[in-house]
N, C-alpha and C positions, 0 to 999 in steps of 0.2 A: 623595523619591528624585530625584536629579539625573543620572540616566543620560543625559538628552538633552544635557548640558553636556560629556560626555566623548566622546572618540573611540574608538568601539568597532568601527571598520571591520574590523580584522583578526579579532576574535572572531566577528563576524557572517559574514565570508567563510568562516571555518572551519566555522561551523554550516551554511552553505549547502553546503559540500563534503560534510559528513556526511549532509545531506539526500539528496544524489545517491548516496552509498554505499548508503544504506538501500534505495533503489529498485532499484539495479543488482543487489544480491544477492538481494533478494526476488523480483525479476522473473525470475531464472533458473528459477524453478519453472514458468514458463509453457512455454518450449521443452522443458524436461526432462519436463514432463507429456505433451507430444505423443510423446516417445520412449516413455515408460511406456505410454501408451495403445495403441501399436502392438505391444506385446509379447503373446505368446499368453495368453489367459485373462483379460485385463485389461478391466474394464468402465469406463464413463465416470466413475463416482464414485471408482473406485480411481485413476484418472489424477490426481485432485486430492489424493491423500494426501501428496505431497511439499509442496504448498502448504499443506495442513492441518497438517502437522508443524511447518512454519515458523511458522504463526500460533498454533498450539496452545501454543507455548512462551511466548507472551505471557501465557497464563492463569496460568502458574507464576512468571514473572519480573516481571510488572507491579508488584506491591507491593514485592518485594525491590529492584527498580530504583529505586522511589520512595524507599525507605529509604536506599539507598546514596547517592542524590542528595542527600538531606536531610542525611546525616551526613558524607559525604565530598566533596561538591561536584561541579560540572559536569565538570572536567577529569579527575579520578580516574575518574568513571563512564564518560566517553567513551573513555578509554584502555583501561579494562577491557573495554568493549564491543568495541572493535577487536581486542583480543587474542583474545577468545572467538570473534569472527567468523572470524578467521584459522583457528582450529582447526576450526570447523564446516565451512567450505568445504573445508578439507584433508581432512576425513572424506568429504565428497561426492566429492572428487578420487579418494580411494582406491577408492570404489565403481566409478568409471569405469575404474580400472586392474585391477580384478578379472577373472580369466579368464571369459569368457562368449561364447557363440555364439548367434546368432539361432535361437530355437526351443528353447534349453536351459532349465535350471532358473534362473529369474529371481529366485527368493525370496532367496537370500543377497545378491545384488548390491542388490536393491531394499531390503532391510532396512538395509544399511550407508548407502545413500543417504538413507533416512528419518531415521536417527540424525543424519547430517550436517545435514539440513534442520532438525531439531529444535534442535540446538546453534546453528545460525546464527540461528534465531529468537530465542534468548536475546540474542544480540548486537543484532539489529534492535530488539528491545524496549528495551534499555538506551539505544541511540542515540536512539530516538524520545523516550524519557523526558527526555533532555538538550536536544535541539535545539528542541523546541516551546516549553517554558516560557522557555528562555533568550532566544530570539528575541522572544517576546512581551514579556518583561521589558525587554530592551534597547530595544524600541520604545516602552516606556512603557504597554503595554496598549492598549485601545481600537482606533481605526482604524489607528494607526501600527503597533501590535503585529501586527494582522491583515495589514497590508501586508508586513511582514517575513516572516511565515509564508508568505504567498502567493508572494513572490519566491524563498524557499527551496524551496517546492513546485515552482516552475518548473524549477529544476535537477533536482529529483527526477524530474520528468516527462522532462527531457532525457535522463537516464540510462535511464529506463524505455523511452524511444523506441528506444534502441540495442539493448536486450536481445533483443526478439523478432526484430529484423532480423539481429542477429549469430547468434542461435540458429537462425533459419531457414537462414542461410548455412552454418552448421556442420553442421546436420542433413541438409540437401539433400533427400534421399528419406526421408521419415519412416518409410515401411514397412520400410526396411532399416537404419535407424539404431539404435545402442545407446548406452548411457551413456558409452562411451569417446569418442564423437564430441563430447561436451560438455567434454572435458578442456581444450581451449584457453580456453573461456570461464571455467572455474573457475580456471585459472591467472591469467587477467587479474584476477579478483576478489581472489585472494590477493595479487597485486601491489599492487592498490589499497589493501588493508588495510595492507600493510607500509609503503607510502609515507605514508598517512594517520597512522599511529602516529608515525612519525619527525617529521612536520611538527607534529602536534598537541602532542607532547612539548616542542616549542620555542616554542609560542605561549602567551602569557599570557591566561588565560581569567578574566573577572571572576566573582566568586561572590556575586551580590546576595542570594541567598536562603539562604546558609549561616547556620544558627542559632548564635548565640554562646552558649557555656555560661556559666551564672552560678552563683554559690555558693548553697548551701542547696537545700532541696526546693522544687519548683514544683508548684502544684496541677495535677491532671490535667485536661486540657481535655475538657469533656463534649461538645464538637462536633468534627466532622471534615468533610471535603469533601462526604461524602454527606448531611450535614445540610442541604445546599442542594438544594431540589427541582430547580432548573434544571440543576445539575450532574449530579444522578442521572439525569435524563431525557437529558442530553447524553451520558452514557456509553452509554446504549442506542442513541442516534443514531450514535455513532462505531462501535459494534459492527456496526450495519447498514451504515453507509457503507463501511467497509473491505471488507465482503463484496460490496457493489455495485461498487466500484472494481476489485476483483480478478475478480469473476464475469463481468462484461461481456466483457473481452478474452479471458479464458481460454476461454469457450464460443464466442466468434467463432472462435478458433483451432481448437477441436475440431470445430466445425461445418464450417469450410472444408476441413480436412485429412482428415476422415473420408471413407471410400469411399462412393459414392452408394447402395450396397446396405446400408449399416449400419442406417439408420433409415428406415422407410416414412413417408410424409407430409411430414416436414421432413427430407429426406435430407441426408447429408453431401455436400459439393460436389466432393470429390476433387481439391482444389487442392493443389499441391505446397507443402511447408513453407516454402520460401523466399518464395513469393508471399503465402502467408498471413501470414508474419512481417511483411511490409511493410504489410499491412492493419492488423494489431494495433499495429505500430509507429506507424502514423498516429494510432490512438486515443490513445497516449501523447503523441504530438506535439501533438494538439489539447489535451491536458491542459496541456502546456507553454504553448501560446498562451492558454488560458483562465486559467492562473495568473498570467502576465505581465499580462494584461488586468485580472485581479481586483486585482493589486497596484497597478496604475496607477489603477484606479477606486476603490481602498480609501479614499482621502481624501475621496471624494465620496459614496459609498454605504456604509451600515453593513453589518456582517456579516449582520444579520437580513434586510435588504432583498435582499442578494445571494443568501443561502441560500434565501429564498422563491422567487425568480425561477428559479434553476437547478434546484431540486427539482421545480418545476411543469413546466418545459420537459422535463426528463429523463423524467418520468412519461409525458408525451405521446409522446415519441420511442419509448419502450420499448413502450408499448401498441400504437402504430401499427406497430412492427416485428413484433410478435407476430402481428398479423392480416394483414400484408402477404404475398401469395402469393410463394413463392420462385422462381416462373417469371418474375417481373419483375426484370430485371437492369439494372444501370447501370455506366457507366464511372467508377470512383472514382479521384480523385488520391491517390496513396500516397507516403509518404516512404521513399526507398530507401537502401540502404547506402552509396552513393556520394555522399550528402548532396545528392540531387536529387529532383525529383518525377517520377513517371510515372503511367501509368494501369493500373488492374486492374479487370477485370469481376467484379462481385460482385452477389449478390441485394440489392435495394433495402433489405430488412430489415437487412442487415449494415451498410449505409451509415448507416442511422438509429441503430443501436447504436453505431457508431463516433463519430457526432456527439455522443453522450452524454459523450464525453471533455471537451468544452467545459463541460459542466455539473458533472461529478464533480470537475473540477479545483480548484474553490475550496471544496468542501464541507468538507474536513478542517480547513482554517484557519478557516472560518466557525464550524463546530461547536465547535472548541477555544476560540476567542475568546469565543464566547457562554457556554460552559459555565464557564470560569474567571473571567469577569468578576464582580468583587465578592467573590471568596472569599479574597483577600489571602494571609495566612500559610498557608493550606491548599493553595496552588497546587502545591508540590513533591509532596506526597502525592497530590494530585488528579491530577497528571500520571501518577503510577504507577498509579493506578486506571484512568485512561484507557487505559494500555497494556495492562491486563488485558483490556479489552474489544476490543482490536485482534484478539483471537482470532476475532472475527467474519469476518475475512478467510480463515480456514480453514474455519469451519463453514458459512457461507452457500454458498460454491461447492461444498461437499460435498453440501448439500441440493439445490443446483441440479443437480448431477450425478445424484443420486437421482431428481429430478423428470424429468430427461431419459430416464432408463432406464424409469421407471414410465409416463410419458406417450407413450414412443416418439417423442419430438419434442424436438429441441434448442430450437426457438423457444418451445415451451410452457414450458420451464424458466425463461424470463425472467419468468414471473409471480412467481417468488420475488423478483426484482429489483424489480418493480413494487410489491409489498407493502412492501418495505423503503423505497422512495422515498416512499410515502405517509406513512409514520411521520415521515421527515425533514421533510417539508412541514409536518406537525403541529408538530414541534419548532420550526421556523422561525416559525410563526404564533403558537403559544401556549406551548409548553413551555419556551422560552428565557427567560421572564420571571423575574427574581429576586424571589421572594416571601418570602425569609428575610433581609431587610436588618437585622433586629434582632440577628443573630448577630455578635459582635465579631470582626473580621478582622485587627486589628493585633497 
């Protein structure tokens, strides 16, 4: 393959833009979850159902997305994904326009919102299926491929940084907010989809993994991506990682915005949604910094080395945060909506959780790079299988919410995160080794 001899600047830039879109639309579930949590009769785990619906779609769309990519190519898959995303966000917009008063019957509005989140999840799954293997391929795999994924992830984090800040600004007083307050953010998302569709339609996207049809019958391949042990273990790692990435900021938001009387022991802090949004936004900003750093360091340090270091550090930060008394507070620099930094007083445990953004930042690219290394022709379908496991972003936060309800403690719910990080450390140290080099990949 001679991809390094060709100028793929424009396609790479387009993939970076799609990375940002994925984060922006997915991230909307965080501020919307705060709104849902403050409706009558809603428990912590139920506030994560919108997020769950978004990620649950990956379970159904992962393999079909891989097949579409394999048979129709990158551009067709991406354009289809954008169109589906426009529809999904439009359904969510409809839920915000439905007649509803605070304290009324929330079920009809909530049901439409969940359908929209589910449809949007189809789009995010298809986009993820496209951008990761294409960037890895255009970079030639290895360290260069990992670098491109990390740089794309940096834009992903930049978009994610803006969502909780924007959401907090729109929600203002979470106790009084309804889904109609999210209409401006949803309109922005639909505008992004429309612009991206037009631009992508005019951009030439290389199709390096399109399989050429040949005459005659071809023998059925007895192997697939799951035949590689390191890929199989990598799918489990990505399942857990996405849950970690989503669960940490989501429960920071719930912890900060919940009233102080909600949970005894590790009570909510009663912080207004706007201030909490700046804290969560700073988590995503640190992911931006981490991914930029990971991209710059990618030429010197392997994905294995990077993943080992960040998973170890994140595990230490999470466990320390769990045991840290909430009475200990610190002034934390936060990234505000006016593109400046300010100070926000938070429990020290929250600061430790936020710092995990530096660690989770490079996990996706590292796991993906290690998992597809050496699987050759199985990469396209492997990417689809990876997308199935992104459902972890919906399941782990749901379990974390259940843990918060059962233990009557937001902080104790982070043991779910700690257990997932322990597995990722195992994968970085042992599970990523390719022990199936005898399988033909050309």
